[in-house]
SEVEX-97832 format. One line per 4 residues: for each residue x, y, z of N, C-alpha, C. Coordinates in steps of 0.02 Angstrom, whole numbers, plus 50000, padded with zeros to 5 digits. Layout:
BEGIN
X Y Z X Y Z X Y Z; ... $
// end
This chain:
BEGIN
49684 50960 51019 49701 50919 51076 49744 50861 51052; 49798 50849 51086 49842 50793 51069 49810 50726 51086; 49818 50678 51041 49789 50611 51052 49845 50562 51069; 49832 50522 51121 49880 50473 51144 49848 50404 51142 $
49882 50356 51112 49859 50287 51109 49896 50247 51162; 49858 50214 51205 49886 50171 51258 49872 50099 51238; 49926 50060 51234 49919 49989 51216 49946 49947 51274; 49902 49910 51306 49923 49866 51362 49871 49812 51371 $
49894 49752 51385 49846 49697 51394 49815 49695 51464; 49837 49737 51509 49809 49740 51576 49759 49797 51581; 49696 49780 51595 49642 49829 51598 49658 49885 51648; 49683 49868 51706 49696 49917 51758 49748 49968 51735 $
49800 49946 51702 49852 49991 51677 49822 50039 51626; 49784 50012 51578 49751 50055 51528 49707 50106 51560; 49667 50085 51608 49620 50129 51641 49653 50185 51680; 49705 50168 51718 49741 50219 51758 49775 50270 51712 $
49810 50245 51661 49844 50291 51615 49794 50336 51578; 49739 50307 51555 49688 50346 51520 49661 50401 51564; 49642 50384 51626 49616 50434 51673 49666 50489 51686; 49729 50471 51699 49781 50521 51713 49790 50568 51654 $
49795 50541 51594 49807 50582 51535 49747 50627 51519; 49687 50601 51527 49628 50642 51514 49621 50698 51564; 49640 50687 51627 49640 50741 51677 49688 50797 51658; 49741 50779 51622 49790 50828 51600 49772 50861 51533 $
49714 50842 51505 49690 50875 51445 49705 50840 51380; 49729 50778 51383 49742 50740 51322 49681 50698 51304; 49675 50682 51241 49625 50633 51218 49661 50566 51217; 49639 50519 51260 49672 50454 51265 49626 50400 51238 $
49654 50357 51194 49618 50299 51170 49658 50238 51190; 49623 50181 51198 49657 50122 51225 49646 50061 51181; 49695 50016 51184 49692 49952 51149 49720 49899 51195; 49693 49838 51190 49713 49785 51236 49770 49741 51210 $
49792 49752 51149 49850 49716 51123 49877 49754 51062; 49933 49732 51037 49965 49766 50981 49925 49766 50917; 49890 49712 50903 49849 49709 50842 49794 49762 50845; 49758 49763 50901 49705 49812 50909 49734 49883 50908 $
49792 49892 50938 49825 49957 50939 49842 49982 50869; 49869 49938 50828 49886 49957 50759 49823 49972 50719; 49770 49933 50729 49707 49947 50695 49680 50016 50713; 49682 50033 50778 49660 50099 50801 49704 50154 50772 $
49770 50143 50775 49817 50194 50750 49805 50207 50676; 49792 50155 50638 49780 50164 50566 49715 50202 50552; 49666 50196 50596 49603 50232 50589 49608 50303 50616; 49642 50311 50673 49649 50375 50707 49721 50384 50729 $
49766 50408 50686 49836 50415 50706 49844 50456 50770; 49885 50432 50814 49897 50465 50878 49961 50506 50874; 49965 50557 50917 50025 50597 50923 50079 50561 50963; 50056 50516 51007 50103 50477 51049 50072 50409 51061 $
50114 50358 51061 50093 50290 51077 50130 50268 51140; 50092 50245 51189 50121 50216 51250 50104 50142 51246; 50156 50101 51245 50144 50029 51236 50181 49986 51286; 50147 49934 51307 50179 49880 51344 50220 49841 51293 $
50264 49799 51316 50305 49760 51271 50277 49689 51263; 50267 49653 51316 50244 49584 51313 50168 49582 51315; 50138 49565 51257 50065 49562 51251 50047 49506 51203; 49985 49481 51208 49963 49431 51159 49948 49464 51091 $
49943 49423 51040 49924 49443 50971 49977 49483 50935; 50006 49533 50966 50061 49571 50936 50096 49608 50993; 50161 49596 50999 50199 49628 51053 50214 49700 51038; 50230 49737 51090 50246 49808 51083 50305 49821 51036 $
50354 49777 51037 50411 49787 50992 50390 49783 50919; 50342 49739 50904 50316 49734 50835 50279 49798 50816; 50241 49825 50863 50205 49888 50851 50255 49944 50835; 50306 49949 50875 50356 50001 50865 50390 49994 50797 $
50408 49933 50779 50439 49922 50713 50392 49941 50656; 50328 49921 50662 50280 49937 50609 50270 50012 50603; 50264 50046 50659 50256 50119 50656 50316 50152 50623; 50375 50127 50638 50435 50155 50608 50439 50145 50533 $
50412 50089 50510 50413 50074 50438 50357 50112 50401; 50299 50118 50432 50241 50146 50398 50238 50222 50399; 50267 50252 50449 50260 50325 50457 50329 50356 50464; 50337 50415 50436 50402 50449 50441 50421 50461 50513 $
50373 50479 50553 50388 50493 50623 50331 50467 50666; 50347 50427 50714 50298 50404 50763 50330 50407 50831; 50301 50446 50877 50326 50449 50945 50298 50389 50983; 50339 50360 51026 50315 50304 51065 50349 50304 51133 $
50318 50268 51178 50345 50260 51245 50332 50188 51265; 50383 50155 51291 50368 50092 51325 50382 50104 51398; 50369 50055 51439 50375 50067 51511 50446 50069 51536; 50494 50062 51492 50564 50065 51513 50598 50131 51493 $
50574 50163 51439 50606 50225 51418 50562 50262 51369; 50575 50326 51362 50541 50368 51312 50587 50371 51252; 50560 50375 51193 50601 50381 51133 50562 50416 51079; 50597 50446 51034 50567 50478 50976 50594 50441 50915 $
50549 50407 50880 50567 50362 50826 50558 50398 50760; 50603 50444 50745 50595 50486 50685 50653 50475 50636; 50637 50473 50573 50689 50469 50522 50717 50538 50507; 50674 50588 50510 50695 50657 50497 50683 50699 50560 $
50728 50744 50574 50718 50788 50633 50667 50841 50614; 50634 50867 50665 50582 50918 50654 50614 50987 50649 $
// end
């Protein structure tokens, strides 16, 4: 089962996205800010990260940059566009 990490500081957004994704058969985990999100990702790497951009403690842009530096390939989504952040093509 594919695992998706949702990072957003708004509880309602996290809850709605988690419910929708789990109904579609994904395993969804949630974090309330970028720091918590990176901690979760480092413990349980996700196949996809959905992140808000403006959050306390660590913004989504910082999360995206860190994932790009730490991992060869990390898929991510922010609420403005989908992107595949890979150094090497599959």
